C-alpha positions, 0 to 999 in steps of 0.5 A: 468463506472464513475457512477459505480466507484462513487457508489463503493466508496460512503463514506456513503456505506463503513467504512473508514477501508473498503475504505482503504482496497479497496484502498490498493487492487486497488493499488495492482491490478494497480501495477500488471497491470503495471499502476504504476502511477495510483496506487499512488493515491489509495495507498496514501489514504490507507497508510494515513489511516493505518498511523492512524490505525496500528492495522493490521501491515500486511496491514499497511506494505503492503500499505507503501511498495507498495506506496514506490515502486510506488513512486520510480518506477515513479522517484517521491519522492525517499527519501520518498519512501525509508523512507516508505519502511523502516517503512514497514519492522517492520510492516510486521515483526510484523504481525502474519499472512497475505497472503504470509507474508514470501514472503513480508518480504523477498521482503521488505528486498531485496528492501531496500538492493538494493535501 
């Protein structure tokens, strides 16, 4: 299994943009599987990439928001979590398209209102 993981994440094989998207999706799947702690590392990598390349505001916002939720739910860096979610809101609102875009906009606003 480790060899397969190394092959999938070989930096020569994938561009940094593709790796960031893979990390974003890996973080999402780990969150959906209730592996919140494990989701932090890939979401950190994705958020770091999208901090530099904000051309896709939808994925930039999702990376920030999902990382914020994971940090908050694991009781780590809650102040940073709120700051990330605050940054995510204008990203997602500026996005022109994205899967369940209206749902994500609402989730971020509701999360910020309660955290």
